[in-house]
C-alpha positions as CSV (number, residue, x, y, z in Angstrom):
1,K,-270.3,72.0,-7.0
2,L,-273.2,69.6,-6.3
3,E,-271.6,68.2,-3.1
4,D,-271.5,71.7,-1.6
5,L,-275.2,72.3,-2.0
6,Q,-277.3,72.8,1.2
7,V,-279.7,70.0,1.9
8,L,-282.5,70.8,4.3
9,R,-284.8,68.4,6.2
10,L,-288.5,69.4,5.8
11,W,-289.3,68.6,9.4
12,P,-286.9,68.9,12.3
13,G,-287.9,65.5,13.6
14,D,-289.7,62.7,11.9
15,A,-292.0,63.5,9.0
16,P,-295.7,62.6,9.3
17,L,-296.1,58.8,8.7
18,Q,-292.3,58.4,8.7
19,N,-291.4,54.7,9.3
20,G,-287.7,54.3,9.4
21,D,-284.6,56.6,9.4
22,K,-282.8,55.8,6.1
23,P,-282.0,59.2,4.6
24,E,-282.6,58.2,1.0
25,V,-285.9,56.5,1.7
26,D,-287.5,58.0,4.8
27,V,-286.4,61.6,5.1
28,P,-287.9,64.2,2.7
29,T,-285.5,67.1,1.9
30,L,-285.0,70.2,-0.1
31,T,-281.7,70.8,-2.0
32,V,-280.9,74.5,-2.5
33,F,-279.6,76.0,-5.8
34,L,-278.7,79.6,-5.2
35,P,-278.2,82.1,-8.1
36,L,-274.8,83.8,-8.4
37,T,-274.3,86.7,-6.0
38,G,-276.1,89.8,-7.2
39,K,-278.1,87.9,-9.8
40,A,-281.0,86.7,-7.6
41,S,-284.5,88.0,-8.6
42,G,-286.0,87.3,-5.1
43,A,-288.3,84.6,-6.6
44,A,-288.2,80.9,-5.7
45,M,-289.3,77.7,-7.3
46,V,-289.8,74.3,-5.7
47,V,-288.7,71.6,-8.2
48,I,-290.6,68.3,-8.1
49,P,-288.9,65.6,-10.3
50,G,-290.8,62.7,-11.7
51,G,-290.3,58.9,-11.4
52,A,-293.8,57.4,-11.4
53,Y,-294.0,57.7,-7.6
54,S,-291.6,54.7,-7.5
55,H,-288.4,56.9,-7.3
56,V,-287.3,60.5,-7.6
57,S,-285.7,60.9,-11.0
58,P,-282.2,62.6,-10.9
59,R,-282.4,63.6,-14.6
60,E,-285.1,66.3,-13.9
61,G,-284.2,67.8,-10.5
62,I,-280.6,69.0,-10.9
63,P,-280.9,70.3,-14.5
64,A,-284.0,72.2,-13.5
65,G,-282.3,73.6,-10.4
66,Q,-279.3,74.8,-12.5
67,W,-281.6,76.3,-15.2
68,L,-283.6,78.3,-12.7
69,A,-280.6,79.4,-10.6
70,S,-278.7,80.5,-13.8
71,N,-281.7,82.8,-14.5
72,G,-281.8,84.3,-11.1
73,I,-284.5,82.1,-9.5
74,T,-283.6,80.3,-6.3
75,A,-284.5,76.7,-6.7
76,F,-285.3,74.0,-4.1
77,I,-285.3,70.4,-5.3
78,L,-287.8,68.3,-3.4
79,K,-286.8,64.7,-2.5
80,Y,-290.2,63.3,-1.5
81,R,-291.1,59.8,-0.1
82,V,-292.3,57.4,-2.8
83,G,-294.5,54.3,-3.2
84,Q,-292.0,51.5,-2.8
85,K,-292.6,52.2,0.9
86,Y,-295.0,55.2,1.3
87,H,-298.4,55.9,-0.2
88,Y,-300.7,58.9,-0.1
89,P,-300.7,61.2,1.9
90,A,-296.9,61.0,2.5
91,E,-296.1,62.3,-1.0
92,T,-298.6,65.2,-0.8
93,D,-297.6,66.0,2.8
94,D,-293.9,66.4,1.6
95,A,-294.8,68.6,-1.4
96,T,-297.2,70.8,0.7
97,R,-294.6,71.1,3.4
98,A,-292.0,72.1,0.8
99,V,-294.0,75.2,-0.3
100,R,-294.7,76.2,3.3
101,Y,-291.1,75.7,4.2
102,V,-289.8,78.0,1.5
103,R,-292.4,80.6,2.1
104,A,-291.9,80.6,5.9
105,N,-288.1,80.9,5.6
106,A,-288.1,83.3,2.6
107,A,-286.5,86.1,4.5
108,A,-283.5,84.0,5.4
109,W,-282.7,83.7,1.6
110,G,-283.7,87.2,0.7
111,L,-286.8,85.9,-1.1
112,D,-290.3,87.3,-1.6
113,P,-292.8,85.0,0.1
114,N,-295.3,86.1,-2.5
115,R,-293.2,84.8,-5.4
116,V,-292.9,81.1,-4.6
117,G,-293.7,78.8,-7.5
118,I,-293.4,75.1,-8.4
119,I,-292.3,73.1,-11.4
120,G,-293.2,69.4,-11.7
121,F,-292.3,66.7,-14.2
122,S,-294.5,63.6,-14.9
123,A,-295.5,62.2,-11.5
124,G,-293.9,65.4,-10.0
125,G,-296.3,67.2,-12.3
126,H,-299.1,65.4,-10.6
127,L,-297.8,66.6,-7.2
128,A,-297.4,70.1,-8.6
129,S,-301.0,70.1,-9.9
130,Y,-302.1,68.7,-6.5
131,L,-300.5,71.8,-4.8
132,A,-302.2,74.1,-7.3
133,T,-305.6,72.7,-6.6
134,H,-305.5,71.5,-2.9
135,F,-303.7,74.3,-1.1
136,D,-304.7,76.0,2.1
137,A,-303.8,79.2,3.9
138,G,-302.0,77.5,6.7
139,D,-302.9,77.0,10.3
140,P,-302.5,80.3,12.2
141,N,-302.7,78.5,15.5
142,S,-299.9,76.0,14.8
143,A,-296.9,76.0,17.2
144,D,-294.8,75.3,14.1
145,P,-294.2,78.6,12.2
146,I,-293.8,76.7,8.9
147,E,-297.3,75.2,9.3
148,R,-298.7,78.8,9.6
149,A,-297.6,79.6,6.0
150,S,-299.8,79.2,3.0
151,S,-299.2,76.1,0.8
152,R,-300.6,77.9,-2.3
153,P,-297.9,78.2,-5.1
154,D,-297.9,81.6,-6.8
155,L,-297.6,79.9,-10.2
156,H,-296.9,76.4,-11.5
157,I,-295.2,74.8,-14.4
158,L,-296.1,71.3,-15.4
159,L,-294.1,69.1,-17.7
160,Y,-295.8,66.0,-19.3
161,P,-297.8,65.7,-16.0
162,V,-299.8,62.8,-14.7
163,I,-303.2,64.4,-14.1
164,T,-306.1,61.9,-14.0
165,L,-306.3,58.8,-11.8
166,V,-309.7,57.8,-13.0
167,D,-310.1,58.3,-16.8
168,E,-309.0,55.1,-18.5
169,P,-307.1,54.7,-20.8
170,L,-305.4,58.0,-19.9
171,V,-304.2,56.8,-16.4
172,E,-300.5,56.2,-16.0
173,R,-301.2,53.1,-13.8
174,G,-297.7,52.8,-12.4
175,S,-298.0,56.3,-10.8
176,R,-301.5,55.6,-9.5
177,N,-300.5,52.3,-8.0
178,Y,-297.3,53.6,-6.3
179,L,-299.2,56.6,-5.0
180,L,-302.4,55.0,-3.8
181,G,-301.5,51.4,-3.2
182,P,-303.4,48.4,-4.6
183,N,-307.1,49.1,-3.7
184,P,-307.8,52.8,-3.5
185,S,-311.3,54.0,-3.1
186,P,-313.1,55.7,-6.1
187,E,-313.5,58.8,-3.9
188,L,-309.7,59.0,-3.4
189,E,-309.0,58.5,-7.1
190,E,-311.4,61.3,-7.8
191,L,-310.0,63.7,-5.2
192,L,-306.5,63.2,-6.7
193,S,-307.5,63.6,-10.3
194,N,-306.4,67.2,-10.3
195,D,-308.2,68.3,-13.5
196,R,-311.4,67.8,-11.5
197,Q,-310.1,69.9,-8.6
198,V,-309.1,73.1,-10.4
199,K,-310.8,76.2,-8.8
200,K,-311.0,79.9,-9.4
201,D,-307.9,80.7,-7.3
202,T,-305.7,78.0,-8.8
203,P,-302.5,79.9,-9.6
204,P,-301.4,80.7,-13.2
205,A,-299.9,77.8,-15.1
206,F,-297.4,76.9,-17.9
207,V,-298.1,73.4,-19.2
208,V,-295.8,71.5,-21.6
209,A,-296.9,68.1,-23.2
210,S,-295.9,66.1,-26.2
211,T,-298.6,64.8,-28.6
212,Q,-296.2,61.8,-29.1
213,D,-296.1,60.8,-25.4
214,T,-297.2,57.2,-25.1
215,T,-296.5,56.9,-21.3
216,V,-298.7,59.8,-20.1
217,P,-301.1,60.6,-22.9
218,V,-301.4,64.3,-23.8
219,A,-305.1,64.2,-22.9
220,N,-304.0,64.5,-19.3
221,S,-302.7,68.0,-20.0
222,D,-305.7,68.7,-22.3
223,H,-308.1,68.0,-19.5
224,Y,-306.2,70.1,-17.1
225,T,-305.9,73.1,-19.4
226,D,-309.6,72.8,-20.2
227,A,-310.3,73.0,-16.5
228,L,-308.0,76.0,-16.1
229,A,-309.9,77.7,-19.0
230,A,-313.3,76.9,-17.5
231,N,-312.2,78.6,-14.2
232,N,-310.6,81.6,-15.9
233,V,-307.1,80.7,-14.6
234,P,-304.4,82.2,-16.9
235,Y,-302.2,79.6,-18.6
236,V,-299.9,79.0,-21.5
237,Y,-300.0,75.5,-23.1
238,V,-297.1,74.3,-25.2
239,R,-298.6,71.2,-27.0
240,Q,-296.5,69.9,-29.8
241,P,-295.0,66.7,-31.2
242,M,-291.8,66.8,-29.0
243,G,-291.0,63.1,-28.9
244,G,-291.7,60.7,-26.1
245,H,-292.0,61.1,-22.4
246,G,-289.5,62.5,-20.0
247,F,-287.4,64.9,-22.1
248,G,-286.6,67.1,-19.1
249,V,-285.2,70.6,-19.5
250,K,-284.9,71.5,-23.2
251,N,-284.7,74.8,-25.0
252,F,-287.8,74.0,-27.1
253,W,-289.9,74.9,-24.0
254,S,-287.6,76.3,-21.4
255,V,-286.8,79.6,-23.2
256,Q,-290.5,80.4,-23.5
257,A,-291.1,79.2,-19.9
258,M,-288.4,81.6,-18.6
259,A,-289.9,84.5,-20.6
260,W,-293.3,83.7,-19.0
261,L,-291.7,83.5,-15.5
262,H,-290.3,87.0,-16.2
263,T,-293.7,88.4,-17.2
264,R,-294.9,87.1,-13.9
265,K,-292.1,89.0,-12.1
266,F,-290.1,85.8,-11.2
């Protein structure tokens, strides 16, 4: 039952930049979806719902958590701070911390710290692509054991992701404005245009985008997969006329995505 799910604060005290103590607004969390006893594969996925960086969409998080857990993958739904009150880097801090948190605590859930992936939808896909391109190995000198863990996801799944913040007319302006605020520098827009930040050790990807999406044009995903190809990063790209934006967990991509996860030992 949903009310019985474990909800974990990402930081024991205040999060970086936290300004207030309203649980829904100011406190980033992970909600844990466990597979049935005996069914767990030992792999984990951090689920990052969309919402244009203005809210965290409920229609993507819980269905994705249920889908993953029903297939043996332990899921952690991220509730991150958003742009009604918080701008960059609060959102990216929360997502980065989520991967470190799961990896650092993997043993407590019987998980493999080398099988921690991420799945992101829309603006959550922007956060997921950020993690896949801006990760680090952790700070070995940190007093916080979570901060010693790597933030690199072992693979990533992107659904109709926001990718570019600079290439008009491909930019989803709502997401950019909520993430960066009213007058971001060109350098910051470039840094967070994640197609421009792909590198050789970006983890393998599974990307899904609809050619009929009028909210986040499919060219966002085209540019990202082109960058993956240019850097020899393995990927699968499901690019079809699948209707508009925000379709969530549907069989027309999830069956293939789960088969891909299994080939990657998830």
